[in-house]
PQR file with spaces between the fields and no chain letter, atoms N, CA, C, O and H, PARSE charges and radii, in Angstrom:
ATOM       1  N    MET     1      78.076   71.287  111.296 -0.4000 1.5000
ATOM       2  CA   MET     1      78.645   72.477  110.491 -0.0000 2.0000
ATOM       3  C    MET     1      77.593   72.953  109.182  0.5500 1.7000
ATOM       4  O    MET     1      77.501   74.092  108.724 -0.5500 1.4000
ATOM       5  N    ASP     2      76.918   71.855  108.782 -0.4000 1.5000
ATOM       6  CA   ASP     2      76.018   72.107  107.639 -0.0000 2.0000
ATOM       7  C    ASP     2      74.691   72.971  108.291  0.5500 1.7000
ATOM       8  O    ASP     2      74.079   73.858  107.696 -0.5500 1.4000
ATOM       9  H    ASP     2      76.993   70.930  109.154  0.4000 1.0000
ATOM      10  N    PHE     3      74.466   72.572  109.399 -0.4000 1.5000
ATOM      11  CA   PHE     3      73.247   73.174  110.262 -0.0000 2.0000
ATOM      12  C    PHE     3      73.591   74.622  110.354  0.5500 1.7000
ATOM      13  O    PHE     3      72.703   75.416  110.042 -0.5500 1.4000
ATOM      14  H    PHE     3      74.963   71.852  109.883  0.4000 1.0000
ATOM      15  N    LEU     4      74.686   75.057  110.714 -0.4000 1.5000
ATOM      16  CA   LEU     4      75.167   76.229  110.987 -0.0000 2.0000
ATOM      17  C    LEU     4      75.180   77.210  109.904  0.5500 1.7000
ATOM      18  O    LEU     4      74.819   78.378  110.052 -0.5500 1.4000
ATOM      19  H    LEU     4      75.407   74.412  110.967  0.4000 1.0000
ATOM      20  N    LEU     5      75.603   76.704  108.813 -0.4000 1.5000
ATOM      21  CA   LEU     5      75.768   77.411  107.447 -0.0000 2.0000
ATOM      22  C    LEU     5      74.301   77.649  106.789  0.5500 1.7000
ATOM      23  O    LEU     5      74.045   78.647  106.115 -0.5500 1.4000
ATOM      24  H    LEU     5      75.896   75.755  108.693  0.4000 1.0000
ATOM      25  N    GLN     6      73.374   76.620  107.064 -0.4000 1.5000
ATOM      26  CA   GLN     6      72.136   76.884  106.591 -0.0000 2.0000
ATOM      27  C    GLN     6      71.269   77.949  107.377  0.5500 1.7000
ATOM      28  O    GLN     6      70.381   78.588  106.814 -0.5500 1.4000
ATOM      29  H    GLN     6      73.582   75.809  107.611  0.4000 1.0000
ATOM      30  N    VAL     7      71.617   78.115  108.852 -0.4000 1.5000
ATOM      31  CA   VAL     7      70.773   79.147  109.557 -0.0000 2.0000
ATOM      32  C    VAL     7      71.464   80.498  109.241  0.5500 1.7000
ATOM      33  O    VAL     7      70.834   81.551  109.143 -0.5500 1.4000
ATOM      34  H    VAL     7      72.339   77.596  109.310  0.4000 1.0000
ATOM      35  N    SER     8      72.981   80.376  109.069 -0.4000 1.5000
ATOM      36  CA   SER     8      73.544   81.752  108.899 -0.0000 2.0000
ATOM      37  C    SER     8      72.960   82.267  107.514  0.5500 1.7000
ATOM      38  O    SER     8      72.500   83.406  107.423 -0.5500 1.4000
ATOM      39  H    SER     8      73.493   79.521  109.149  0.4000 1.0000
ATOM      40  N    SER     9      72.993   81.409  106.466 -0.4000 1.5000
ATOM      41  CA   SER     9      72.497   81.688  105.251 -0.0000 2.0000
ATOM      42  C    SER     9      71.029   82.484  105.242  0.5500 1.7000
ATOM      43  O    SER     9      70.841   83.551  104.658 -0.5500 1.4000
ATOM      44  H    SER     9      73.367   80.485  106.539  0.4000 1.0000
ATOM      45  N    ILE    10      70.016   81.744  106.015 -0.4000 1.5000
ATOM      46  CA   ILE    10      68.757   82.169  106.264 -0.0000 2.0000
ATOM      47  C    ILE    10      68.653   83.687  106.977  0.5500 1.7000
ATOM      48  O    ILE    10      67.790   84.505  106.659 -0.5500 1.4000
ATOM      49  H    ILE    10      70.169   80.877  106.490  0.4000 1.0000
ATOM      50  N    VAL    11      69.539   83.886  107.853 -0.4000 1.5000
ATOM      51  CA   VAL    11      69.770   84.929  108.709 -0.0000 2.0000
ATOM      52  C    VAL    11      70.087   85.985  107.887  0.5500 1.7000
ATOM      53  O    VAL    11      69.420   87.002  108.076 -0.5500 1.4000
ATOM      54  H    VAL    11      70.240   83.222  108.112  0.4000 1.0000
ATOM      55  N    VAL    12      71.046   86.026  106.902 -0.4000 1.5000
ATOM      56  CA   VAL    12      71.715   86.951  106.052 -0.0000 2.0000
ATOM      57  C    VAL    12      70.637   87.163  105.070  0.5500 1.7000
ATOM      58  O    VAL    12      70.459   88.329  104.721 -0.5500 1.4000
ATOM      59  H    VAL    12      71.588   85.200  106.748  0.4000 1.0000
ATOM      60  N    ALA    13      69.983   86.366  104.626 -0.4000 1.5000
ATOM      61  CA   ALA    13      68.967   86.667  103.546 -0.0000 2.0000
ATOM      62  C    ALA    13      67.971   87.425  104.152  0.5500 1.7000
ATOM      63  O    ALA    13      67.608   88.409  103.507 -0.5500 1.4000
ATOM      64  H    ALA    13      70.128   85.418  104.910  0.4000 1.0000
ATOM      65  N    ILE    14      67.334   87.186  105.425 -0.4000 1.5000
ATOM      66  CA   ILE    14      66.368   88.187  105.983 -0.0000 2.0000
ATOM      67  C    ILE    14      66.833   89.340  106.176  0.5500 1.7000
ATOM      68  O    ILE    14      66.076   90.272  105.903 -0.5500 1.4000
ATOM      69  H    ILE    14      67.629   86.387  105.949  0.4000 1.0000
ATOM      70  N    LEU    15      67.923   89.595  106.592 -0.4000 1.5000
ATOM      71  CA   LEU    15      68.544   90.693  106.764 -0.0000 2.0000
ATOM      72  C    LEU    15      68.674   91.640  105.702  0.5500 1.7000
ATOM      73  O    LEU    15      68.535   92.856  105.838 -0.5500 1.4000
ATOM      74  H    LEU    15      68.538   88.839  106.813  0.4000 1.0000
ATOM      75  N    MET    16      68.979   90.972  104.514 -0.4000 1.5000
ATOM      76  CA   MET    16      69.359   91.586  103.305 -0.0000 2.0000
ATOM      77  C    MET    16      67.848   92.015  102.773  0.5500 1.7000
ATOM      78  O    MET    16      67.775   93.096  102.189 -0.5500 1.4000
ATOM      79  H    MET    16      69.092   89.985  104.403  0.4000 1.0000
ATOM      80  N    ILE    17      66.838   91.365  102.910 -0.4000 1.5000
ATOM      81  CA   ILE    17      65.441   91.827  102.380 -0.0000 2.0000
ATOM      82  C    ILE    17      64.890   93.019  103.171  0.5500 1.7000
ATOM      83  O    ILE    17      64.268   93.975  102.708 -0.5500 1.4000
ATOM      84  H    ILE    17      66.897   90.487  103.384  0.4000 1.0000
ATOM      85  N    VAL    18      65.211   92.806  104.376 -0.4000 1.5000
ATOM      86  CA   VAL    18      64.599   93.927  105.158 -0.0000 2.0000
ATOM      87  C    VAL    18      65.587   95.317  104.971  0.5500 1.7000
ATOM      88  O    VAL    18      65.106   96.418  105.242 -0.5500 1.4000
ATOM      89  H    VAL    18      65.717   92.030  104.753  0.4000 1.0000
ATOM      90  N    LEU    19      66.656   95.223  104.608 -0.4000 1.5000
ATOM      91  CA   LEU    19      67.472   96.498  104.263 -0.0000 2.0000
ATOM      92  C    LEU    19      67.233   96.862  102.715  0.5500 1.7000
ATOM      93  O    LEU    19      67.345   98.045  102.393 -0.5500 1.4000
ATOM      94  H    LEU    19      67.047   94.329  104.388  0.4000 1.0000
ATOM      95  N    ILE    20      66.979   96.105  101.948 -0.4000 1.5000
ATOM      96  CA   ILE    20      66.536   96.321  100.675 -0.0000 2.0000
ATOM      97  C    ILE    20      65.277   97.111  100.612  0.5500 1.7000
ATOM      98  O    ILE    20      65.123   98.113   99.915 -0.5500 1.4000
ATOM      99  H    ILE    20      66.889   95.144  102.210  0.4000 1.0000
ATOM     100  N    MET    21      64.352   96.556  101.429 -0.4000 1.5000
ATOM     101  CA   MET    21      62.827   97.058  101.474 -0.0000 2.0000
ATOM     102  C    MET    21      62.949   98.547  102.141  0.5500 1.7000
ATOM     103  O    MET    21      62.258   99.475  101.721 -0.5500 1.4000
ATOM     104  H    MET    21      64.477   95.741  101.995  0.4000 1.0000
ATOM     105  N    LEU    22      63.865   98.701  103.193 -0.4000 1.5000
ATOM     106  CA   LEU    22      64.153   99.976  103.524 -0.0000 2.0000
ATOM     107  C    LEU    22      64.662  101.009  102.582  0.5500 1.7000
ATOM     108  O    LEU    22      64.457  102.218  102.685 -0.5500 1.4000
ATOM     109  H    LEU    22      64.426   97.947  103.534  0.4000 1.0000
ATOM     110  N    GLN    23      65.314  100.437  101.694 -0.4000 1.5000
ATOM     111  CA   GLN    23      65.884  101.421  100.395 -0.0000 2.0000
ATOM     112  C    GLN    23      65.100  101.699   99.335  0.5500 1.7000
ATOM     113  O    GLN    23      65.481  102.601   98.589 -0.5500 1.4000
ATOM     114  H    GLN    23      65.481   99.455  101.610  0.4000 1.0000
ATOM     115  N    VAL    24      63.958  101.062   99.061 -0.4000 1.5000
ATOM     116  CA   VAL    24      63.221  101.262   97.949 -0.0000 2.0000
ATOM     117  C    VAL    24      62.569  102.681   98.137  0.5500 1.7000
ATOM     118  O    VAL    24      61.978  103.125   99.121 -0.5500 1.4000
ATOM     119  H    VAL    24      63.648  100.329   99.668  0.4000 1.0000
ATOM     120  N    LYS    25      62.845  103.285   96.891 -0.4000 1.5000
ATOM     121  CA   LYS    25      62.344  104.816   96.907 -0.0000 2.0000
ATOM     122  C    LYS    25      61.023  104.670   96.214  0.5500 1.7000
ATOM     123  O    LYS    25      60.805  103.803   95.368 -0.5500 1.4000
ATOM     124  H    LYS    25      63.325  102.924   96.091  0.4000 1.0000
ATOM     125  N    GLY    26      60.008  105.709   96.681 -0.4000 1.5000
ATOM     126  CA   GLY    26      58.912  105.867   96.382 -0.0000 2.0000
ATOM     127  C    GLY    26      57.646  104.593   96.702  0.5500 1.7000
ATOM     128  O    GLY    26      56.607  104.519   96.047 -0.5500 1.4000
ATOM     129  H    GLY    26      60.185  106.414   97.369  0.4000 1.0000
ATOM     130  N    GLY    27      57.929  103.877   97.574 -0.4000 1.5000
ATOM     131  CA   GLY    27      57.240  102.742   97.957 -0.0000 2.0000
ATOM     132  C    GLY    27      57.787  102.001   99.193  0.5500 1.7000
ATOM     133  O    GLY    27      58.864  102.293   99.710 -0.5500 1.4000
ATOM     134  H    GLY    27      58.773  103.937   98.106  0.4000 1.0000
ATOM     135  N    ALA    28      56.897  100.932   99.671 -0.4000 1.5000
ATOM     136  CA   ALA    28      57.283   99.999  100.760 -0.0000 2.0000
ATOM     137  C    ALA    28      57.772  101.098  101.996  0.5500 1.7000
ATOM     138  O    ALA    28      57.303  102.197  102.292 -0.5500 1.4000
ATOM     139  H    ALA    28      56.021  100.694   99.251  0.4000 1.0000
ATOM     140  N    LEU    29      58.826  100.383  102.540 -0.4000 1.5000
ATOM     141  CA   LEU    29      59.395  101.192  103.716 -0.0000 2.0000
ATOM     142  C    LEU    29      60.362  102.252  103.448  0.5500 1.7000
ATOM     143  O    LEU    29      60.868  102.860  104.391 -0.5500 1.4000
ATOM     144  H    LEU    29      59.207   99.490  102.300  0.4000 1.0000
ATOM     145  N    GLY    30      60.675  102.536  102.174 -0.4000 1.5000
ATOM     146  CA   GLY    30      61.715  103.576  101.845 -0.0000 2.0000
ATOM     147  C    GLY    30      61.048  105.130  102.041  0.5500 1.7000
ATOM     148  O    GLY    30      61.784  106.113  101.967 -0.5500 1.4000
ATOM     149  H    GLY    30      60.265  102.042  101.408  0.4000 1.0000
ATOM     150  N    ASN    31      59.755  105.248  102.268 -0.4000 1.5000
ATOM     151  CA   ASN    31      59.164  106.365  102.620 -0.0000 2.0000
ATOM     152  C    ASN    31      59.618  106.800  104.074  0.5500 1.7000
ATOM     153  O    ASN    31      59.640  107.983  104.413 -0.5500 1.4000
ATOM     154  H    ASN    31      59.157  104.449  102.328  0.4000 1.0000
ATOM     155  N    LEU    32      59.975  105.772  104.894 -0.4000 1.5000
ATOM     156  CA   LEU    32      60.236  106.095  106.246 -0.0000 2.0000
ATOM     157  C    LEU    32      61.716  107.065  106.400  0.5500 1.7000
ATOM     158  O    LEU    32      62.047  107.860  107.279 -0.5500 1.4000
ATOM     159  H    LEU    32      59.957  104.811  104.619  0.4000 1.0000
ATOM     160  N    LEU    33      62.320  106.678  105.319 -0.4000 1.5000
ATOM     161  CA   LEU    33      63.770  107.448  105.305 -0.0000 2.0000
ATOM     162  C    LEU    33      63.655  108.641  104.356  0.5500 1.7000
ATOM     163  O    LEU    33      64.668  109.151  103.877 -0.5500 1.4000
ATOM     164  H    LEU    33      62.051  106.032  104.605  0.4000 1.0000
ATOM     165  N    GLY    34      62.399  109.097  104.076 -0.4000 1.5000
ATOM     166  CA   GLY    34      62.498  110.218  103.203 -0.0000 2.0000
ATOM     167  C    GLY    34      62.449  109.990  101.630  0.5500 1.7000
ATOM     168  O    GLY    34      62.708  110.865  100.804 -0.5500 1.4000
ATOM     169  H    GLY    34      61.576  108.682  104.465  0.4000 1.0000
ATOM     170  N    GLY    35      62.106  108.780  101.362 -0.4000 1.5000
ATOM     171  CA   GLY    35      62.227  108.528   99.685 -0.0000 2.0000
ATOM     172  C    GLY    35      60.910  109.161   99.295  0.5500 1.7000
ATOM     173  O    GLY    35      59.883  109.094   99.971 -0.5500 1.4000
ATOM     174  H    GLY    35      61.895  108.069  102.033  0.4000 1.0000
ATOM     175  N    ASP    36      61.075  109.925   97.866 -0.4000 1.5000
ATOM     176  CA   ASP    36      60.164  110.378   97.311 -0.0000 2.0000
ATOM     177  C    ASP    36      59.741  109.389   96.054  0.5500 1.7000
ATOM     178  O    ASP    36      60.440  108.470   95.627 -0.5500 1.4000
ATOM     179  H    ASP    36      61.909  109.979   97.317  0.4000 1.0000
ATOM     180  N    ALA    37      58.403  109.792   95.543 -0.4000 1.5000
ATOM     181  CA   ALA    37      58.046  108.842   94.414 -0.0000 2.0000
ATOM     182  C    ALA    37      58.418  109.261   93.033  0.5500 1.7000
ATOM     183  O    ALA    37      58.328  108.492   92.077 -0.5500 1.4000
ATOM     184  H    ALA    37      57.835  110.538   95.891  0.4000 1.0000
ATOM     185  N    GLY    38      58.821  110.443   92.945 -0.4000 1.5000
ATOM     186  CA   GLY    38      59.262  111.040   91.700 -0.0000 2.0000
ATOM     187  C    GLY    38      60.898  111.576   91.606  0.5500 1.7000
ATOM     188  O    GLY    38      61.845  111.093   92.227 -0.5500 1.4000
ATOM     189  H    GLY    38      58.894  111.067   93.723  0.4000 1.0000
ATOM     190  N    GLY    39      60.928  112.622   90.725 -0.4000 1.5000
ATOM     191  CA   GLY    39      62.230  113.254   90.629 -0.0000 2.0000
ATOM     192  C    GLY    39      63.088  112.407   89.650  0.5500 1.7000
ATOM     193  O    GLY    39      63.326  111.206   89.780 -0.5500 1.4000
ATOM     194  H    GLY    39      60.159  113.015   90.221  0.4000 1.0000
ATOM     195  N    GLY    40      63.519  113.226   88.641 -0.4000 1.5000
ATOM     196  CA   GLY    40      64.433  112.378   87.550 -0.0000 2.0000
ATOM     197  C    GLY    40      65.985  112.740   87.882  0.5500 1.7000
ATOM     198  O    GLY    40      66.783  112.662   86.947 -0.5500 1.4000
ATOM     199  H    GLY    40      63.325  114.201   88.535  0.4000 1.0000
ATOM     200  N    PHE    41      66.393  113.082   89.005 -0.4000 1.5000
ATOM     201  CA   PHE    41      67.667  113.409   89.235 -0.0000 2.0000
ATOM     202  C    PHE    41      68.117  112.348   90.077  0.5500 1.7000
ATOM     203  O    PHE    41      67.346  111.619   90.700 -0.5500 1.4000
ATOM     204  H    PHE    41      65.745  113.145   89.764  0.4000 1.0000
ATOM     205  N    SER    42      69.503  112.246   90.101 -0.4000 1.5000
ATOM     206  CA   SER    42      70.363  111.325   90.801 -0.0000 2.0000
ATOM     207  C    SER    42      70.923  112.294   92.092  0.5500 1.7000
ATOM     208  O    SER    42      70.966  113.524   92.056 -0.5500 1.4000
ATOM     209  H    SER    42      70.130  112.838   89.595  0.4000 1.0000
ATOM     210  N    HIS    43      71.302  111.516   93.136 -0.4000 1.5000
ATOM     211  CA   HIS    43      71.863  112.196   94.213 -0.0000 2.0000
ATOM     212  C    HIS    43      72.693  111.287   94.769  0.5500 1.7000
ATOM     213  O    HIS    43      72.622  110.080   94.538 -0.5500 1.4000
ATOM     214  H    HIS    43      71.267  110.517   93.165  0.4000 1.0000
ATOM     215  N    THR    44      73.574  111.862   95.578 -0.4000 1.5000
ATOM     216  CA   THR    44      74.683  110.919   96.310 -0.0000 2.0000
ATOM     217  C    THR    44      74.153  110.626   97.526  0.5500 1.7000
ATOM     218  O    THR    44      73.521  111.419   98.224 -0.5500 1.4000
ATOM     219  H    THR    44      73.633  112.843   95.766  0.4000 1.0000
ATOM     220  N    ARG    45      74.427  109.380   97.811 -0.4000 1.5000
ATOM     221  CA   ARG    45      73.818  108.819   99.377 -0.0000 2.0000
ATOM     222  C    ARG    45      74.720  109.430  100.389  0.5500 1.7000
ATOM     223  O    ARG    45      75.944  109.471  100.267 -0.5500 1.4000
ATOM     224  H    ARG    45      74.940  108.736   97.244  0.4000 1.0000
ATOM     225  N    ARG    46      74.002  109.935  101.460 -0.4000 1.5000
ATOM     226  CA   ARG    46      74.437  110.334  102.418 -0.0000 2.0000
ATOM     227  C    ARG    46      73.698  109.863  103.788  0.5500 1.7000
ATOM     228  O    ARG    46      72.517  109.531  103.887 -0.5500 1.4000
ATOM     229  H    ARG    46      73.008  109.902  101.559  0.4000 1.0000
ATOM     230  N    GLY    47      74.676  109.912  104.823 -0.4000 1.5000
ATOM     231  CA   GLY    47      74.108  109.622  106.083 -0.0000 2.0000
ATOM     232  C    GLY    47      73.559  108.192  106.412  0.5500 1.7000
ATOM     233  O    GLY    47      74.334  107.237  106.366 -0.5500 1.4000
ATOM     234  H    GLY    47      75.636  110.182  104.742  0.4000 1.0000
ATOM     235  N    LEU    48      72.083  107.999  106.781 -0.4000 1.5000
ATOM     236  CA   LEU    48      71.712  106.572  107.061 -0.0000 2.0000
ATOM     237  C    LEU    48      71.461  105.808  105.689  0.5500 1.7000
ATOM     238  O    LEU    48      71.498  104.583  105.570 -0.5500 1.4000
ATOM     239  H    LEU    48      71.453  108.775  106.818  0.4000 1.0000
ATOM     240  N    GLU    49      71.209  106.685  104.710 -0.4000 1.5000
ATOM     241  CA   GLU    49      70.994  105.783  103.382 -0.0000 2.0000
ATOM     242  C    GLU    49      72.360  105.124  102.900  0.5500 1.7000
ATOM     243  O    GLU    49      72.391  103.947  102.539 -0.5500 1.4000
ATOM     244  H    GLU    49      71.179  107.680  104.807  0.4000 1.0000
ATOM     245  N    LYS    50      73.353  105.839  102.910 -0.4000 1.5000
ATOM     246  CA   LYS    50      74.745  105.349  102.703 -0.0000 2.0000
ATOM     247  C    LYS    50      75.188  104.169  103.460  0.5500 1.7000
ATOM     248  O    LYS    50      75.739  103.161  103.018 -0.5500 1.4000
ATOM     249  H    LYS    50      73.328  106.794  103.204  0.4000 1.0000
ATOM     250  N    THR    51      74.804  104.500  104.879 -0.4000 1.5000
ATOM     251  CA   THR    51      75.283  103.309  105.804 -0.0000 2.0000
ATOM     252  C    THR    51      74.195  102.034  105.371  0.5500 1.7000
ATOM     253  O    THR    51      74.708  100.960  105.058 -0.5500 1.4000
ATOM     254  H    THR    51      74.356  105.319  105.239  0.4000 1.0000
ATOM     255  N    LEU    52      73.072  102.130  105.360 -0.4000 1.5000
ATOM     256  CA   LEU    52      72.224  100.910  104.798 -0.0000 2.0000
ATOM     257  C    LEU    52      72.795  100.334  103.525  0.5500 1.7000
ATOM     258  O    LEU    52      72.968   99.117  103.459 -0.5500 1.4000
ATOM     259  H    LEU    52      72.656  103.003  105.614  0.4000 1.0000
ATOM     260  N    PHE    53      73.094  101.101  102.531 -0.4000 1.5000
ATOM     261  CA   PHE    53      73.709  100.816  101.268 -0.0000 2.0000
ATOM     262  C    PHE    53      74.973  100.017  101.621  0.5500 1.7000
ATOM     263  O    PHE    53      75.056   98.908  101.093 -0.5500 1.4000
ATOM     264  H    PHE    53      72.954  102.089  102.584  0.4000 1.0000
ATOM     265  N    GLN    54      75.923  100.388  102.392 -0.4000 1.5000
ATOM     266  CA   GLN    54      77.151   99.599  102.712 -0.0000 2.0000
ATOM     267  C    GLN    54      76.870   98.397  103.322  0.5500 1.7000
ATOM     268  O    GLN    54      77.410   97.381  102.885 -0.5500 1.4000
ATOM     269  H    GLN    54      75.855  101.289  102.821  0.4000 1.0000
ATOM     270  N    ILE    55      76.028   98.335  104.365 -0.4000 1.5000
ATOM     271  CA   ILE    55      75.627   97.035  105.064 -0.0000 2.0000
ATOM     272  C    ILE    55      74.984   96.070  104.027  0.5500 1.7000
ATOM     273  O    ILE    55      75.371   94.902  104.026 -0.5500 1.4000
ATOM     274  H    ILE    55      75.590   99.161  104.720  0.4000 1.0000
ATOM     275  N    THR    56      74.012   96.478  103.126 -0.4000 1.5000
ATOM     276  CA   THR    56      73.502   95.695  102.190 -0.0000 2.0000
ATOM     277  C    THR    56      74.560   94.973  101.323  0.5500 1.7000
ATOM     278  O    THR    56      74.474   93.764  101.109 -0.5500 1.4000
ATOM     279  H    THR    56      73.697   97.427  103.127  0.4000 1.0000
ATOM     280  N    VAL    57      75.710   95.852  100.754 -0.4000 1.5000
ATOM     281  CA   VAL    57      76.652   95.310  100.140 -0.0000 2.0000
ATOM     282  C    VAL    57      77.542   94.193  100.805  0.5500 1.7000
ATOM     283  O    VAL    57      77.927   93.147  100.283 -0.5500 1.4000
ATOM     284  H    VAL    57      75.779   96.834  100.928  0.4000 1.0000
ATOM     285  N    PHE    58      77.780   94.663  102.089 -0.4000 1.5000
ATOM     286  CA   PHE    58      78.388   93.707  102.799 -0.0000 2.0000
ATOM     287  C    PHE    58      77.749   92.413  103.256  0.5500 1.7000
ATOM     288  O    PHE    58      78.544   91.511  103.520 -0.5500 1.4000
ATOM     289  H    PHE    58      77.467   95.513  102.513  0.4000 1.0000
ATOM     290  N    LEU    59      76.473   92.160  103.396 -0.4000 1.5000
ATOM     291  CA   LEU    59      75.540   91.242  103.537 -0.0000 2.0000
ATOM     292  C    LEU    59      75.577   90.487  102.241  0.5500 1.7000
ATOM     293  O    LEU    59      75.734   89.272  102.363 -0.5500 1.4000
ATOM     294  H    LEU    59      75.827   92.893  103.182  0.4000 1.0000
ATOM     295  N    ALA    60      75.460   90.979  100.983 -0.4000 1.5000
ATOM     296  CA   ALA    60      75.369   90.461   99.869 -0.0000 2.0000
ATOM     297  C    ALA    60      76.828   89.614   99.641  0.5500 1.7000
ATOM     298  O    ALA    60      76.795   88.439   99.274 -0.5500 1.4000
ATOM     299  H    ALA    60      75.333   91.966  100.884  0.4000 1.0000
ATOM     300  N    ILE    61      77.863   90.186   99.844 -0.4000 1.5000
ATOM     301  CA   ILE    61      79.254   89.530   99.720 -0.0000 2.0000
ATOM     302  C    ILE    61      79.419   88.358  100.653  0.5500 1.7000
ATOM     303  O    ILE    61      80.007   87.334  100.307 -0.5500 1.4000
ATOM     304  H    ILE    61      77.890   91.141  100.143  0.4000 1.0000
ATOM     305  N    ALA    62      78.796   88.563  102.046 -0.4000 1.5000
ATOM     306  CA   ALA    62      78.835   87.630  102.908 -0.0000 2.0000
ATOM     307  C    ALA    62      77.867   86.389  102.670  0.5500 1.7000
ATOM     308  O    ALA    62      78.170   85.262  103.063 -0.5500 1.4000
ATOM     309  H    ALA    62      78.318   89.395  102.327  0.4000 1.0000
ATOM     310  N    PHE    63      76.636   86.685  101.973 -0.4000 1.5000
ATOM     311  CA   PHE    63      75.792   85.638  101.762 -0.0000 2.0000
ATOM     312  C    PHE    63      76.383   84.915  100.503  0.5500 1.7000
ATOM     313  O    PHE    63      76.149   83.706  100.495 -0.5500 1.4000
ATOM     314  H    PHE    63      76.391   87.600  101.654  0.4000 1.0000
ATOM     315  N    MET    64      77.093   85.391   99.445 -0.4000 1.5000
ATOM     316  CA   MET    64      77.854   84.649   98.419 -0.0000 2.0000
ATOM     317  C    MET    64      78.640   83.883   98.984  0.5500 1.7000
ATOM     318  O    MET    64      78.554   82.697   98.666 -0.5500 1.4000
ATOM     319  H    MET    64      77.283   86.373   99.451  0.4000 1.0000
ATOM     320  N    GLY    65      79.550   84.237   99.887 -0.4000 1.5000
ATOM     321  CA   GLY    65      80.664   83.565  100.504 -0.0000 2.0000
ATOM     322  C    GLY    65      80.241   82.372  101.193  0.5500 1.7000
ATOM     323  O    GLY    65      80.840   81.304  101.061 -0.5500 1.4000
ATOM     324  H    GLY    65      79.619   85.200  100.145  0.4000 1.0000
ATOM     325  N    ILE    66      79.064   82.548  102.041 -0.4000 1.5000
ATOM     326  CA   ILE    66      78.518   81.484  102.748 -0.0000 2.0000
ATOM     327  C    ILE    66      77.855   80.470  101.668  0.5500 1.7000
ATOM     328  O    ILE    66      78.025   79.258  101.802 -0.5500 1.4000
ATOM     329  H    ILE    66      78.578   83.415  102.148  0.4000 1.0000
ATOM     330  N    SER    67      77.264   80.882  100.833 -0.4000 1.5000
ATOM     331  CA   SER    67      76.790   79.798   99.789 -0.0000 2.0000
ATOM     332  C    SER    67      77.953   78.972   99.058  0.5500 1.7000
ATOM     333  O    SER    67      77.911   77.746   98.948 -0.5500 1.4000
ATOM     334  H    SER    67      77.126   81.866  100.724  0.4000 1.0000
ATOM     335  N    LEU    68      79.006   79.780   98.564 -0.4000 1.5000
ATOM     336  CA   LEU    68      80.132   79.150   97.923 -0.0000 2.0000
ATOM     337  C    LEU    68      80.677   78.142   98.703  0.5500 1.7000
ATOM     338  O    LEU    68      80.919   77.048   98.194 -0.5500 1.4000
ATOM     339  H    LEU    68      79.040   80.775   98.654  0.4000 1.0000
ATOM     340  N    PHE    69      80.973   78.436  100.234 -0.4000 1.5000
ATOM     341  CA   PHE    69      81.569   77.633  101.240 -0.0000 2.0000
ATOM     342  C    PHE    69      80.855   76.476  101.505  0.5500 1.7000
ATOM     343  O    PHE    69      81.397   75.382  101.664 -0.5500 1.4000
ATOM     344  H    PHE    69      80.777   79.325  100.648  0.4000 1.0000
ATOM     345  N    SER    70      79.433   76.709  101.570 -0.4000 1.5000
ATOM     346  CA   SER    70      78.521   75.719  101.708 -0.0000 2.0000
ATOM     347  C    SER    70      78.439   74.610  100.496  0.5500 1.7000
ATOM     348  O    SER    70      78.253   73.411  100.700 -0.5500 1.4000
ATOM     349  H    SER    70      78.993   77.598  101.440  0.4000 1.0000
ATOM     350  N    ALA    71      78.589   75.139   99.355 -0.4000 1.5000
ATOM     351  CA   ALA    71      78.671   74.236   98.290 -0.0000 2.0000
ATOM     352  C    ALA    71      80.124   73.517   98.123  0.5500 1.7000
ATOM     353  O    ALA    71      80.241   72.503   97.435 -0.5500 1.4000
ATOM     354  H    ALA    71      78.740   76.113   99.189  0.4000 1.0000
ATOM     355  N    ALA    72      80.935   73.960   98.624 -0.4000 1.5000
ATOM     356  CA   ALA    72      82.436   73.644   98.442 -0.0000 2.0000
ATOM     357  C    ALA    72      82.508   72.377   99.620  0.5500 1.7000
ATOM     358  O    ALA    72      83.351   71.507   99.405 -0.5500 1.4000
ATOM     359  H    ALA    72      80.840   74.784   99.183  0.4000 1.0000
ATOM     360  N    ILE    73      81.832   72.276  100.595 -0.4000 1.5000
ATOM     361  CA   ILE    73      81.849   71.415  101.739 -0.0000 2.0000
ATOM     362  C    ILE    73      81.460   70.092  101.114  0.5500 1.7000
ATOM     363  O    ILE    73      80.364   69.956  100.571 -0.5500 1.4000
ATOM     364  H    ILE    73      81.147   72.983  100.770  0.4000 1.0000
ATOM     365  N    PRO    74      82.444   69.012  101.194 -0.5600 1.5000
ATOM     366  CA   PRO    74      81.772   67.636  100.946  0.2800 2.0000
ATOM     367  C    PRO    74      80.794   66.920  101.895  0.5500 1.7000
ATOM     368  O    PRO    74      80.828   67.037  103.120 -0.5500 1.4000
ATOM     369  N    ARG    75      80.028   66.259  101.289 -0.4000 1.5000
ATOM     370  CA   ARG    75      78.783   65.761  102.154 -0.0000 2.0000
ATOM     371  C    ARG    75      79.060   64.451  102.395  0.5500 1.7000
ATOM     372  O    ARG    75      78.277   63.765  103.052 -0.5500 1.4000
ATOM     373  H    ARG    75      80.001   66.164  100.294  0.4000 1.0000
């Protein structure tokens, strides 16, 4: 059980890193999705950007849940 929690934690962390890098505006992989380097205006997320954001939030919640569950298990 402990090994499964460790592996799932690592997989979720790697997926979160990839998704966050895809969302970076003005650099990294964010330019693949049409990110720009400037602009001082805010916009609403639409389409793929909104989906990536929602998946990232879900993964962050899952990572926190896995971490809390892992810490609660007696060794």
